[in-house]
C-alpha positions as CSV (number, residue, x, y, z in Angstrom):
1,M,0.1,0.0,0.0
2,P,1.4,3.5,-0.9
3,N,2.5,5.8,1.8
4,I,2.5,3.2,4.5
5,K,5.8,2.8,6.5
6,E,7.3,-0.7,6.5
7,Y,8.5,-2.6,9.5
8,T,10.6,-5.7,9.6
9,V,10.0,-8.2,12.4
10,R,13.1,-10.2,13.2
11,V,14.6,-12.1,16.0
12,A,17.6,-10.4,17.6
13,A,20.4,-12.4,19.0
14,A,20.9,-10.0,22.0
15,P,17.7,-7.9,22.4
16,P,18.0,-4.6,24.2
17,A,17.0,-4.1,27.7
18,C,13.3,-3.2,28.1
19,S,12.7,0.5,29.1
20,V,9.0,-0.4,29.7
21,S,7.4,-3.7,30.1
22,H,3.7,-4.0,29.2
23,S,1.2,-6.5,30.6
24,V,-1.2,-6.0,27.8
25,P,-0.7,-7.1,24.1
26,A,0.3,-4.6,21.4
27,V,-1.5,-3.8,18.1
28,V,0.8,-2.1,15.7
29,F,-0.6,0.0,12.8
30,S,-0.1,3.0,10.7
31,T,-2.2,6.2,10.2
32,G,-0.6,7.0,6.9
33,G,-1.8,6.0,3.6
34,L,-5.1,7.5,2.3
35,L,-6.5,8.5,5.7
36,G,-8.3,11.7,5.8
37,N,-11.0,10.5,3.5
38,F,-13.8,9.2,5.6
39,F,-14.1,5.9,3.4
40,H,-10.5,5.2,3.9
41,D,-10.7,6.2,7.6
42,L,-13.3,3.4,8.1
43,S,-12.3,0.7,5.5
44,D,-8.5,1.0,6.0
45,V,-8.2,1.6,9.8
46,L,-11.2,1.8,12.0
47,I,-13.1,-1.2,10.9
48,P,-9.9,-3.4,10.7
49,L,-8.8,-1.9,14.1
50,F,-12.2,-3.0,15.5
51,L,-11.7,-6.6,14.1
52,T,-8.2,-6.9,15.5
53,S,-8.6,-5.4,18.9
54,S,-12.2,-5.6,20.2
55,R,-11.6,-9.1,21.5
56,Y,-9.3,-7.4,24.2
57,N,-12.2,-5.4,25.6
58,G,-9.8,-2.3,26.0
59,E,-6.8,-4.2,27.5
60,V,-4.7,-3.6,24.4
61,Q,-1.9,-1.1,23.8
62,F,-2.0,0.7,20.4
63,V,1.5,1.4,18.8
64,V,1.2,3.6,15.9
65,T,3.6,4.7,13.1
66,Q,2.9,7.8,11.0
67,Y,0.9,9.1,13.8
68,R,-1.6,11.9,13.0
69,T,-2.7,13.9,15.9
70,S,-5.7,15.4,14.2
71,W,-6.9,11.9,13.1
72,F,-6.7,10.6,16.5
73,E,-8.5,13.7,17.9
74,K,-11.2,13.2,15.3
75,Y,-12.0,9.5,16.4
76,R,-11.1,9.9,19.9
77,A,-14.5,8.8,21.0
78,V,-14.3,5.5,19.0
79,L,-10.6,4.8,19.8
80,R,-11.0,5.1,23.6
81,R,-13.6,2.4,23.5
82,L,-11.0,0.1,21.9
83,S,-8.1,0.7,24.1
84,K,-7.7,2.0,27.7
85,Y,-4.1,3.1,27.2
86,K,-2.4,6.2,25.8
87,V,-1.2,5.5,22.2
88,I,2.5,5.0,21.7
89,D,3.9,6.9,18.8
90,A,6.5,4.5,17.4
91,D,8.3,7.2,15.3
92,S,9.0,9.6,18.1
93,D,9.2,7.2,21.3
94,E,12.8,6.0,21.6
95,R,12.2,3.8,24.6
96,V,12.3,0.1,24.3
97,H,8.7,-1.4,24.9
98,C,8.5,-5.1,25.7
99,F,5.2,-7.0,25.0
100,R,4.5,-10.7,25.6
101,R,2.4,-10.6,22.5
102,A,1.8,-8.3,19.4
103,T,-0.2,-8.1,16.3
104,V,1.5,-6.1,13.7
105,G,-0.8,-4.9,11.0
106,L,-4.6,-5.1,11.0
107,W,-7.2,-7.7,10.1
108,S,-9.3,-6.7,7.1
109,H,-12.0,-8.8,5.4
110,Q,-13.4,-6.6,2.6
111,E,-13.8,-3.0,1.8
112,L,-16.3,-1.2,4.4
113,G,-17.4,-4.5,5.8
114,I,-17.0,-7.5,7.9
115,N,-17.4,-11.2,7.2
116,P,-18.5,-12.7,10.5
117,A,-17.4,-16.2,9.4
118,Q,-13.8,-15.0,9.2
119,H,-13.6,-13.6,12.8
120,P,-12.9,-15.9,15.6
121,T,-15.5,-14.3,17.8
122,G,-18.2,-13.8,14.9
123,F,-18.2,-10.0,15.1
124,S,-20.2,-8.3,12.4
125,M,-20.9,-4.7,11.0
126,A,-23.9,-4.7,13.4
127,D,-21.3,-4.9,16.2
128,F,-19.2,-2.1,14.7
129,R,-22.2,0.1,14.2
130,Q,-23.1,-0.5,17.8
131,L,-19.7,0.6,18.8
132,L,-20.4,3.9,16.9
133,R,-23.7,4.4,18.4
134,S,-22.1,4.1,21.9
135,A,-19.3,6.4,20.8
136,Y,-21.4,9.2,19.6
137,S,-24.4,8.5,21.8
138,L,-26.8,8.0,18.8
139,P,-30.3,7.4,20.1
140,R,-31.8,5.5,17.1
141,E,-31.0,1.8,16.5
142,F,-34.0,1.5,14.2
143,P,-35.9,3.9,12.1
144,R,-39.2,5.4,13.2
145,R,-42.5,3.6,12.1
146,L,-43.8,5.9,9.4
147,G,-47.5,6.3,9.3
148,T,-49.4,8.0,6.5
149,G,-49.1,11.4,8.1
150,T,-45.4,11.2,9.1
151,K,-42.9,12.8,6.8
152,P,-39.7,10.6,6.4
153,R,-36.5,12.6,6.9
154,M,-34.1,12.7,3.9
155,L,-30.6,13.7,4.3
156,F,-29.1,14.9,0.9
157,L,-25.2,14.9,0.8
158,S,-24.3,18.0,-1.2
159,R,-21.1,17.9,-3.4
160,T,-19.3,21.1,-4.5
161,K,-16.5,19.7,-6.7
162,S,-16.7,16.6,-8.9
163,R,-20.0,14.7,-9.1
164,A,-21.9,17.6,-7.9
165,L,-25.6,17.8,-8.3
166,L,-26.1,21.0,-10.3
167,N,-29.9,21.1,-9.6
168,Q,-29.8,20.1,-6.1
169,R,-32.5,22.8,-5.1
170,A,-34.9,21.5,-7.8
171,V,-34.4,17.8,-6.5
172,A,-34.9,18.9,-2.8
173,A,-38.0,20.9,-3.8
174,L,-39.4,17.8,-5.5
175,A,-38.6,15.7,-2.5
176,R,-40.5,18.2,-0.2
177,E,-43.4,18.3,-2.7
178,L,-43.7,14.5,-2.5
179,G,-43.7,14.4,1.3
180,F,-40.1,14.3,2.5
181,K,-38.5,16.4,5.1
182,V,-35.4,17.3,3.5
183,I,-32.0,18.3,5.2
184,V,-29.2,19.4,2.8
185,A,-25.7,18.7,4.2
186,A,-22.7,20.7,2.8
187,P,-19.4,18.7,2.8
188,E,-18.0,21.0,5.7
189,A,-20.9,19.6,8.0
190,A,-19.1,16.4,8.4
191,R,-16.1,18.1,10.1
192,D,-18.0,18.0,13.4
193,M,-18.2,14.3,13.5
194,P,-20.3,13.8,16.7
195,K,-22.9,16.4,15.6
196,F,-23.1,15.1,12.1
197,A,-23.4,11.5,13.3
198,K,-26.5,12.4,15.2
199,T,-28.0,14.3,12.2
200,V,-27.5,11.1,10.0
201,N,-28.8,8.9,12.8
202,S,-32.0,11.2,13.0
203,C,-32.8,10.4,9.2
204,D,-34.6,7.6,7.4
205,L,-33.0,8.1,4.1
206,L,-29.5,9.2,3.0
207,M,-29.1,10.2,-0.7
208,G,-26.1,11.3,-2.6
209,V,-24.1,11.0,-5.8
210,H,-21.4,8.4,-5.6
211,G,-18.5,9.5,-3.4
212,A,-16.9,9.1,0.1
213,G,-19.6,11.0,1.8
214,L,-21.9,8.0,1.4
215,T,-19.9,6.3,4.1
216,N,-21.8,8.3,6.5
217,M,-24.5,5.6,6.1
218,V,-22.7,3.9,8.8
219,F,-24.6,6.2,11.4
220,L,-28.0,5.5,9.9
221,P,-30.5,3.3,12.0
222,T,-30.8,-0.3,11.0
223,N,-33.2,-0.9,8.2
224,A,-33.0,2.8,7.1
225,T,-32.3,3.4,3.3
226,M,-29.3,4.6,1.4
227,L,-30.0,5.9,-2.1
228,Q,-26.9,6.2,-4.4
229,V,-26.9,8.3,-7.5
230,I,-24.7,6.5,-10.0
231,P,-22.9,8.8,-12.5
232,W,-22.7,8.1,-16.2
233,G,-20.2,5.7,-17.5
234,E,-21.1,2.1,-16.8
235,L,-20.3,2.6,-13.1
236,K,-23.0,0.5,-11.7
237,Y,-20.8,-2.5,-10.6
238,A,-18.1,-0.3,-9.2
239,C,-20.6,1.9,-7.3
240,R,-22.5,-1.0,-6.0
241,F,-19.4,-2.8,-4.8
242,A,-18.1,0.5,-3.0
243,Y,-21.3,1.3,-1.3
244,G,-24.2,-0.7,-2.2
245,D,-22.9,-4.2,-0.9
246,P,-21.6,-2.5,2.2
247,A,-25.0,-0.9,2.9
248,L,-26.7,-4.2,2.8
249,G,-24.0,-5.7,5.1
250,M,-24.8,-2.8,7.5
251,G,-28.4,-3.9,7.6
252,L,-29.5,-1.1,5.6
253,R,-31.8,-1.1,2.5
254,Y,-30.2,0.1,-0.7
255,L,-31.6,1.8,-3.7
256,E,-29.7,3.3,-6.9
257,Y,-30.5,5.7,-9.5
258,E,-28.5,5.7,-12.7
259,V,-27.9,8.9,-14.5
260,G,-28.9,9.0,-18.1
261,M,-27.0,10.6,-21.0
262,E,-29.1,13.8,-20.8
263,E,-28.3,14.0,-17.0
264,T,-24.6,14.2,-17.3
265,S,-22.3,17.3,-17.8
266,L,-20.3,15.0,-20.1
267,K,-22.7,15.8,-22.8
268,D,-21.2,19.4,-22.9
269,Q,-17.8,18.0,-23.2
270,Y,-18.0,15.2,-25.7
271,P,-20.0,14.6,-28.9
272,R,-22.8,12.0,-28.8
273,D,-20.9,9.6,-31.0
274,H,-17.9,9.6,-28.7
275,A,-16.9,6.4,-27.0
276,V,-17.9,8.1,-23.6
277,F,-21.6,7.7,-24.7
278,R,-21.4,5.0,-27.5
279,D,-19.0,2.5,-25.7
280,P,-18.3,3.5,-22.1
281,L,-16.7,0.1,-21.5
282,S,-13.9,0.9,-24.1
283,I,-12.9,3.7,-21.7
284,H,-12.7,1.3,-18.8
285,R,-10.4,-0.9,-20.8
286,Q,-8.0,2.0,-20.9
287,G,-7.4,1.7,-17.3
288,F,-8.6,3.2,-14.0
289,P,-6.7,6.6,-14.2
290,V,-8.6,7.3,-17.5
291,V,-12.0,6.2,-16.0
292,W,-11.2,8.3,-12.8
293,S,-10.4,11.3,-15.0
294,I,-13.4,11.2,-17.3
295,F,-16.2,9.5,-15.3
296,I,-15.3,10.4,-11.7
297,D,-13.3,13.5,-11.5
298,H,-14.8,15.6,-14.3
299,Q,-18.4,14.7,-14.2
300,N,-21.4,16.5,-12.7
301,V,-25.1,15.7,-12.7
302,T,-28.4,17.4,-13.4
303,I,-31.2,15.1,-12.5
304,D,-34.2,15.1,-14.7
305,V,-36.9,15.7,-12.1
306,D,-39.6,14.3,-14.3
307,R,-37.6,11.1,-14.7
308,F,-36.7,11.1,-11.0
309,R,-40.4,11.8,-9.7
310,P,-41.6,8.2,-10.1
311,F,-38.5,6.7,-8.8
312,L,-38.7,9.0,-5.6
313,L,-42.4,8.1,-5.2
314,E,-41.4,4.4,-5.3
315,T,-38.8,5.3,-2.7
316,L,-41.4,6.9,-0.6
317,R,-43.5,3.8,-0.8
318,F,-40.5,1.8,0.1
319,L,-39.9,3.7,3.2
320,R,-43.4,3.2,4.4
321,Q,-43.4,-0.6,4.1
């Protein structure tokens, strides 16, 4: 993995004397790599760290390389439920720490998910989500029962750079017209993690264009719904793999809306007979960097509200089941 410091474990003929002897085991990991993106924060570290350390019930010492103070501050509420001890910064602490047992690296099953069959204690994403509810004092384990007079709460994740929904006001107005209570969250709202987690937990539906913000579905109540807007470019499989399958693994219901040719900003950048429209898979065959540049990093969306209306009505019926 790029940007991750490598450690070599070896047996020393004459090991140095211990400066500190620990009675609890160690878990050694890095906070380098792609951290800072919420998807990678969870998928690369927090979920694997839960898998690796939760069996110790807090009696475990974290030893961290590429230590990021801001990252540990951001997730302090979660981390202190996994370890009762102050983190050791392996890059700046020059003492010799001695442990009877240590796990170097983290267990990982799949992106943004857990396979209970692969864990010795059978932990699942339900257990990880319970940890988050406890850490952030989230009140709702299950969504409200929606009667005919109750407005379901929709949280719409706004994007301001790539994959922005250019007519989000019109889409929000349509949702309100059909009976949703709509909350629009700008990207900066997620910086206050405890507050934003409570906002997500209060909602019945999370909607957004494909991107890391959808990872916030982890705070939704069980059986709530995540709606992913899939950009143009034969991206259904990749989008479903990244967020659709994990949503189901979290005990959520999953819906997806695929953007049509008339709803993508790419129509203003390429002629209609270009491979971008005629044969998107030929773009995929050129490799991920090309797919990223065209379909992910340089595409915005304008949803056709007339096309979206029946889909949103069906979503409303789905929520009331």
